Wavefront OBJ file of the C-alpha trace (Angstrom):
o trace
v 5.072 -0.288 -17.365
v 2.002 -2.558 -18.720
v -0.269 -0.544 -20.688
v -3.970 -1.434 -21.615
v -6.341 0.125 -23.526
v -9.706 0.141 -22.106
v -12.044 -0.746 -25.748
v -16.361 -0.257 -25.373
v -19.462 0.896 -27.177
v -20.334 4.248 -25.649
v -22.698 3.607 -22.177
v -21.172 0.380 -21.076
v -20.002 1.839 -18.726
v -16.610 1.862 -19.229
v -14.907 5.687 -18.796
v -16.850 5.021 -14.556
v -15.044 1.547 -14.238
v -11.843 4.079 -15.885
v -12.026 6.350 -13.295
v -12.779 4.354 -10.606
v -9.481 2.000 -10.365
v -7.582 4.947 -11.731
v -8.973 7.975 -9.391
v -8.402 10.096 -12.808
v -11.432 11.878 -12.636
v -10.789 14.133 -16.296
v -13.236 13.054 -19.019
v -11.272 11.017 -21.893
v -11.384 13.642 -25.104
v -11.516 15.029 -28.774
v -8.183 15.994 -29.756
v -7.910 19.084 -32.607
v -8.152 18.600 -35.729
v -9.995 15.873 -35.965
v -7.512 13.839 -34.130
v -8.602 11.415 -30.715
v -6.819 11.594 -27.603
v -6.585 9.337 -25.096
v -7.400 9.543 -20.606
v -4.837 7.734 -19.348
v -4.466 6.255 -15.748
v -1.971 4.113 -12.698
v -3.850 1.585 -10.965
v -1.844 0.463 -8.204
v -2.461 -3.396 -8.751
v -3.714 -4.891 -5.068
v -0.996 -6.834 -3.430
v -2.703 -8.686 -0.055
v 1.375 -9.841 0.962
v 2.584 -6.011 0.745
v 0.170 -5.564 2.704
v 1.518 -7.281 5.472
v 5.031 -7.294 4.278
v 5.078 -3.660 4.681
v 3.010 -3.477 7.972
v 5.913 -6.092 9.166
v 8.779 -4.273 8.309
v 7.224 -0.148 8.788
v 8.936 1.713 5.680
v 9.361 4.740 4.759
v 7.434 3.693 1.307
v 5.191 1.112 0.353
v 5.280 0.164 -3.877
v 2.952 -1.376 -5.216
v 2.797 -2.633 -9.074
v 1.059 -0.583 -11.516
v -0.697 -0.522 -14.232
v -1.634 1.756 -16.748
v -5.306 2.054 -18.031
v -6.146 4.636 -21.489
v -10.051 5.492 -21.868
v -10.893 6.743 -25.071
v -13.938 9.127 -24.874
v -16.606 7.889 -27.929
v -15.853 4.568 -27.531
v -14.203 2.618 -31.065
v -17.705 2.683 -33.232
v -16.792 6.032 -34.580
v -13.357 5.143 -35.542
v -11.303 1.932 -35.384
v -8.905 2.809 -37.358
v -7.752 6.366 -35.971
v -7.124 4.004 -32.817
v -3.795 3.518 -34.302
v -2.697 6.471 -33.884
v -3.046 6.990 -30.604
v -0.436 5.961 -28.807
v -1.783 4.763 -25.825
v -3.974 2.424 -27.420
v -1.178 1.454 -30.495
v 1.616 0.430 -28.107
v -0.662 -1.154 -24.936
v -0.020 -4.348 -23.857
v -3.383 -5.871 -23.793
v -7.609 -5.140 -24.311
v -9.433 -4.852 -22.008
v -13.804 -4.449 -23.540
v -16.118 -3.605 -21.536
v -19.229 -4.986 -22.444
v -22.606 -3.850 -21.263
v -25.116 -6.482 -19.923
v -26.683 -3.862 -17.439
v -30.305 -2.765 -18.126
v -31.454 1.002 -18.074
v -34.125 2.021 -20.221
v -32.491 5.905 -19.565
v -29.134 5.093 -21.182
v -29.404 4.394 -24.936
v -27.382 1.609 -26.101
v -26.114 1.020 -29.451
v -28.730 -1.398 -30.512
v -32.714 -2.333 -29.075
v -31.624 -4.883 -27.604
v -29.275 -5.802 -24.359
v -26.736 -8.522 -26.548
v -23.357 -8.374 -24.774
v -22.017 -11.515 -26.838
v -23.166 -9.685 -29.919
v -21.498 -7.016 -28.524
v -18.391 -9.224 -28.121
v -18.547 -9.964 -31.674
v -19.510 -6.789 -33.033
v -16.025 -5.156 -30.888
v -14.469 -7.815 -32.373
v -15.188 -7.825 -36.185
v -14.019 -4.212 -35.761
v -11.004 -4.937 -34.549
v -9.963 -7.266 -37.199
v -11.370 -5.422 -40.142
v -8.827 -2.020 -39.529
v -5.412 -4.711 -39.138
v -7.157 -5.841 -42.515
v -6.173 -2.491 -44.035
v -2.881 -2.327 -41.738
v -1.977 -6.451 -43.016
v -3.143 -5.275 -46.644
v -1.351 -1.842 -46.706
v 1.818 -3.664 -45.402
v 1.769 -6.511 -48.060
v 1.182 -4.230 -50.947
v 4.757 -3.002 -50.087
v 6.911 -5.888 -48.889
v 5.709 -7.124 -52.439
v 6.518 -4.181 -54.581
v 9.971 -3.983 -52.815
v 10.075 -7.095 -53.504
v 10.362 -6.947 -57.257
v 12.604 -4.431 -56.320
v 15.410 -6.420 -54.422
v 14.709 -10.171 -53.012
v 15.986 -10.657 -49.802
v 15.518 -12.900 -46.783
v 14.229 -10.368 -44.434
v 11.859 -8.858 -47.019
v 10.233 -12.747 -47.934
v 9.459 -13.498 -43.596
v 7.610 -10.048 -43.468
v 6.202 -11.075 -47.015
v 5.347 -14.406 -44.859
v 4.162 -13.082 -42.152
v 1.990 -10.444 -43.938
v 0.462 -12.736 -46.012
v -0.316 -14.954 -42.698
v -1.606 -12.233 -40.913
v -4.384 -11.439 -43.962
v -5.719 -14.630 -44.409
v -6.192 -15.378 -40.725
v -8.403 -11.757 -41.119
v -9.566 -12.515 -44.403
v -11.429 -15.859 -42.360
v -12.249 -13.162 -39.542
v -9.911 -14.630 -36.819
v -8.208 -12.506 -34.726
v -4.270 -12.453 -35.029
v -3.855 -12.839 -31.331
v -5.269 -16.700 -32.249
v -2.077 -17.408 -33.857
v 1.255 -18.815 -33.412
v 4.198 -17.434 -34.109
v 8.034 -18.082 -33.552
v 9.956 -16.406 -31.181
v 11.206 -13.857 -33.987
v 7.841 -13.327 -35.921
v 5.825 -12.458 -32.797
v 8.689 -9.342 -32.496
v 8.283 -7.959 -35.985
v 4.639 -8.191 -35.870
v 4.269 -6.497 -32.412
v 5.981 -4.052 -34.159
v 2.747 -3.526 -37.119
v 0.536 -2.619 -33.318
v -2.117 -5.345 -34.319
v -5.131 -4.687 -32.495
v -6.502 -8.085 -32.326
v -3.292 -9.497 -31.722
v -3.535 -8.099 -28.356
v -5.131 -9.956 -25.465
v -8.327 -10.116 -24.749
v -10.192 -9.438 -21.475
v -14.082 -9.069 -21.675
v -15.558 -6.906 -18.494
v -18.458 -8.068 -18.059
v -20.984 -4.859 -16.698
v -23.705 -6.732 -14.834
v -26.634 -5.574 -13.631
v -27.999 -4.402 -10.288
v -29.987 -7.458 -9.863
v -27.755 -10.189 -11.462
v -24.644 -8.674 -9.518
v -24.827 -12.843 -7.931
v -23.170 -13.196 -11.371
v -20.283 -11.279 -10.245
v -18.916 -14.339 -7.902
v -18.579 -17.317 -10.930
v -16.796 -15.382 -13.891
v -18.165 -19.178 -15.800
v -21.718 -18.541 -14.416
v -21.600 -15.301 -15.733
v -20.164 -15.415 -19.179
v -22.345 -18.836 -19.644
v -25.659 -16.453 -18.855
v -24.404 -13.895 -21.019
v -23.809 -16.072 -23.704
v -19.797 -15.135 -24.163
v -18.865 -18.709 -23.253
v -16.737 -19.768 -26.542
v -15.549 -16.120 -26.182
v -13.810 -17.944 -23.147
v -12.900 -21.132 -25.194
v -11.046 -18.497 -27.605
v -6.897 -17.792 -26.970
v -5.214 -15.309 -24.955
v -8.930 -13.829 -23.679
v -10.377 -14.043 -20.510
v -13.382 -12.629 -18.793
v -14.549 -11.277 -15.344
v -17.369 -10.120 -14.219
v -17.980 -6.376 -12.448
v -21.437 -4.295 -11.564
v -20.679 -0.630 -12.024
v -23.293 0.574 -10.170
v -22.081 -1.738 -7.342
v -18.595 -0.400 -7.602
v -20.131 3.173 -7.055
v -21.427 2.774 -4.108
v -18.468 0.093 -2.415
v -16.144 3.290 -3.452
v -18.581 5.785 -1.177
v -18.234 3.291 1.946
v -14.731 3.514 4.431
v -12.850 -0.276 4.546
v -14.620 -2.091 7.223
v -18.589 -1.484 5.701
v -16.769 -2.197 2.062
v -15.867 -5.564 3.314
v -18.938 -6.002 5.170
v -20.778 -5.209 1.755
v -18.627 -7.567 -0.395
v -19.233 -10.254 2.020
v -22.947 -10.292 2.017
v -22.103 -10.655 -2.084
v -20.097 -13.163 -1.609
v -17.013 -11.476 -2.819
v -13.872 -11.681 -2.112
v -12.903 -8.192 -3.106
v -14.338 -5.427 -4.925
v -14.927 -5.587 -8.386
v -12.337 -3.014 -9.630
v -9.218 -5.314 -8.285
v -10.373 -8.267 -9.730
v -10.412 -6.555 -13.362
v -7.160 -5.092 -12.407
v -5.754 -8.605 -10.682
v -7.201 -10.045 -14.496
v -5.695 -8.062 -16.347
v -2.026 -8.594 -14.987
v -2.928 -12.105 -14.709
v -3.995 -12.240 -18.562
v -0.522 -10.685 -19.372
v 1.316 -13.018 -17.900
v 3.079 -11.599 -15.125
v 3.677 -12.715 -11.545
v 5.289 -9.773 -8.763
v 8.488 -10.286 -6.731
v 9.021 -7.921 -3.851
v 11.565 -6.101 -1.620
v 11.555 -5.312 1.715
v 13.499 -2.965 4.579
v 13.376 -0.338 6.541
v 13.438 2.279 4.066
v 10.795 0.624 1.726
v 8.754 -2.439 0.393
v 8.068 -2.762 -3.007
v 6.320 -5.745 -5.449
v 7.945 -5.618 -8.729
v 6.700 -6.773 -11.697
v 8.291 -9.220 -13.967
v 6.969 -11.884 -17.355
v 6.258 -15.334 -15.216
v 9.079 -17.365 -16.243
v 11.537 -14.665 -15.554
v 15.064 -15.998 -14.222
v 16.734 -14.171 -11.045
v 19.348 -11.896 -13.218
v 16.446 -10.430 -15.298
v 14.312 -9.747 -12.147
v 16.719 -7.771 -10.825
v 17.536 -5.556 -14.054
v 13.848 -4.117 -12.578
v 15.248 -2.478 -9.679
v 18.456 -1.233 -11.535
v 21.189 -2.280 -14.671
v 23.394 -2.350 -12.304
v 22.645 -4.972 -10.121
v 22.068 -7.055 -13.106
v 25.324 -6.838 -14.692
v 26.881 -7.583 -10.472
v 24.564 -10.517 -10.284
v 26.235 -12.578 -7.691
v 23.411 -14.628 -6.219
v 19.332 -13.809 -4.905
v 18.472 -14.516 -1.357
v 15.336 -15.472 -1.822
v 12.469 -16.361 0.737
v 8.563 -16.667 0.034
v 6.562 -14.061 1.749
v 4.856 -17.330 3.716
v 7.498 -18.391 5.857
v 8.380 -14.251 6.470
v 5.353 -13.744 7.288
v 4.928 -16.642 9.470
v 8.202 -16.543 11.580
v 8.217 -12.193 11.676
v 11.675 -11.378 10.483
v 14.758 -12.591 7.905
v 16.993 -13.309 10.417
v 14.330 -16.128 12.130
v 13.901 -17.346 8.425
v 17.928 -17.820 7.770
v 17.857 -19.113 11.200
v 15.573 -22.387 9.984
v 17.114 -22.986 6.943
v 14.064 -21.224 4.558
v 16.529 -18.442 2.874
v 18.109 -20.131 -0.160
v 20.663 -18.726 -2.467
v 19.908 -18.780 -5.963
v 22.127 -18.040 -9.268
v 21.176 -16.069 -11.970
v 19.704 -18.340 -13.839
v 17.047 -19.275 -10.888
v 13.065 -18.248 -12.462
v 10.934 -15.924 -9.949
v 8.256 -17.521 -8.718
v 5.058 -15.257 -7.648
v 5.393 -14.133 -3.700
v 9.163 -14.345 -3.135
v 11.211 -11.411 -1.259
v 14.371 -11.464 -2.482
v 17.567 -9.508 -1.927
v 20.588 -9.202 -4.550
v 23.664 -9.771 -3.753
v 25.784 -8.048 -6.251
v 29.609 -6.523 -6.724
v 29.696 -3.079 -7.964
l 1 2 3 4 5 6 7 8 9 10 11 12 13 14 15 16 17 18 19 20 21 22 23 24 25 26 27 28 29 30 31 32 33 34 35 36 37 38 39 40 41 42 43 44 45 46 47 48 49 50 51 52 53 54 55 56 57 58 59 60 61 62 63 64 65 66 67 68 69 70 71 72 73 74 75 76 77 78 79 80 81 82 83 84 85 86 87 88 89 90 91 92 93 94 95 96 97 98 99 100 101 102 103 104 105 106 107 108 109 110 111 112 113 114 115 116 117 118 119 120 121 122 123 124 125 126 127 128 129 130 131 132 133 134 135 136 137 138 139 140 141 142 143 144 145 146 147 148 149 150 151 152 153 154 155 156 157 158 159 160 161 162 163 164 165 166 167 168 169 170 171 172 173 174 175 176 177 178 179 180 181 182 183 184 185 186 187 188 189 190 191 192 193 194 195 196 197 198 199 200 201 202 203 204 205 206 207 208 209 210 211 212 213 214 215 216 217 218 219 220 221 222 223 224 225 226 227 228 229 230 231 232 233 234 235 236 237 238 239 240 241 242 243 244 245 246 247 248 249 250 251 252 253 254 255 256 257 258 259 260 261 262 263 264 265 266 267 268 269 270 271 272 273 274 275 276 277 278 279 280 281 282 283 284 285 286 287 288 289 290 291 292 293 294 295 296 297 298 299 300 301 302 303 304 305 306 307 308 309 310 311 312 313 314 315 316 317 318 319 320 321 322 323 324 325 326 327 328 329 330 331 332 333 334 335 336 337 338 339 340 341 342 343 344 345 346 347 348 349 350 351 352 353 354 355 356 357 358 359 360 361 362 363 364 365
């Protein structure tokens, strides 16, 4: 499962969004003995394709793709370094930083002026400082070990840590660095916070909700355009206050409300989709009388690896993948009709799975 950590200074609307996305209503809390704990919830990835296929096949179960979100009660301001000891944050695949852009005198902010760009940079600086401490300590240890015994493995780690330290000292997050795949695998083991892809969620004022339909325009209005030019960084605008209202409406009224705002889907859905996309994931689909399901795989995944998401035995005994894009299947109404029109392809193990592919794997037991 994809894992994402929600971060943000206090009073940004972070926990409100967490609860709306996951349905998790227990507050994140501080642990005993000065330790931090996080609330963890699972958000379903909205997928109209899966909805339509479910309506067509009428299976016993509908199983969407999911993203796990973790929320820390106090935000990062008090103890950024402590996050490295909170498992859901240390093991997360990405960070979602909720930035306050709403104005409300009744809700205190960390500074007298609401400045989303300043808050985004302040958080980035905290992540960089936390990672710098980790890099310096690891570099010292590696250098001590190299004095005792030279090894190619230690030399490579020394090179990586030295480059990380220099990058962080220049106030640059590690997600900006490009490493060969083997170096990046090593880097993941240190759980650097600033190396994780970053999604900025701009929590808008109700008066500015028109900006929610245009992420680039919203980022420009809030002074965040420069962040979007950075590596592995995206932004999505939402208005948590409006999202709370939408959550209380039935589906028909919610759709009408969103249409009036010029939005195709709720902000919470846009956050989930943006997180999924930021991590470079797509969904392929399986259909049948028992289950219609969306499966998460990284973009560029070959068919035999995608088969392993369902079961390792399918990957091991892979023969062929029967593939049909979801559009013709929905248009024809059945797999049999798609076969008659030559729209079902037989693909080998190196076929690169595409977003929205409906796949049936043939395999030997």
